[in-house]
C-alpha positions in Angstrom: 145.5 94.5 106.8 143.5 97.7 106.1 141.5 98.4 102.9 142.8 101.2 100.7 141.0 104.5 100.9 139.9 104.3 97.2 138.2 100.9 97.7 136.4 102.1 100.9 135.2 105.2 99.1 133.8 103.1 96.3 132.0 100.8 98.7 130.4 103.8 100.5 129.4 105.5 97.3 127.9 102.3 95.8 126.0 101.8 99.1 124.6 105.3 98.9 123.6 104.7 95.2 121.8 101.5 96.1 119.9 103.2 98.9 118.8 106.1 96.7 117.8 103.7 94.0 115.6 101.8 96.3 114.0 105.0 97.6 113.3 106.4 94.2 112.0 103.2 92.7 108.8 103.7 94.6 107.9 106.9 92.7 104.6 106.7 90.7 101.0 106.0 91.5 100.5 102.8 89.5 102.6 99.6 89.5 103.6 100.2 85.9 104.8 103.8 86.7 106.8 102.6 89.6 108.4 99.8 87.6 109.2 102.2 84.8 110.8 104.8 87.1 112.6 102.1 88.9 114.0 100.7 85.7 115.2 104.1 84.6 116.9 104.9 87.9 118.3 101.4 88.1 119.8 101.6 84.6 121.5 104.9 85.4 122.8 103.7 88.7 123.9 100.3 87.2 125.8 102.0 84.4 127.4 104.5 86.8 128.5 101.8 89.2 129.9 99.7 86.4 131.8 102.7 85.0 133.2 103.6 88.5 134.4 100.0 89.1 135.7 99.3 85.6 133.0 96.9 84.7 130.9 96.6 81.5 128.6 99.6 81.4 125.9 97.9 79.3 125.7 94.9 81.5 125.6 97.2 84.6 122.7 99.2 83.1 120.8 96.0 82.2 121.2 94.5 85.7 120.3 97.8 87.3 117.2 98.2 85.1 116.0 94.8 86.0 116.6 95.3 89.7 115.0 98.7 89.7 112.0 97.6 87.8 111.4 94.7 90.1 111.8 96.9 93.2 109.5 99.5 91.7 106.8 97.0 90.9 107.1 95.4 94.3 106.8 98.8 96.1 103.3 99.8 97.2 102.2 103.4 96.5 102.0 104.1 100.2 105.5 102.7 101.0 107.3 105.7 99.7 105.8 109.2 99.9 107.7 112.1 98.5 105.0 114.6 99.5 
């Protein structure tokens, strides 16, 4: 049995969103800045993913913000360089 095209497209899109979120969560020079930027990006991605999949947007934003903040805080300044 094959997966429908729509479901495969959503999986690929959500995978790309997760990868971008992890990359952008490292922005900032201090731990607090990286946590804040990660929370912002994570909230946006979580809300978008929830909306795309028919989930609760507020819950998706909250989960995304928590994951983004944790990832940003755990990322070292030298781990991600956008220079």
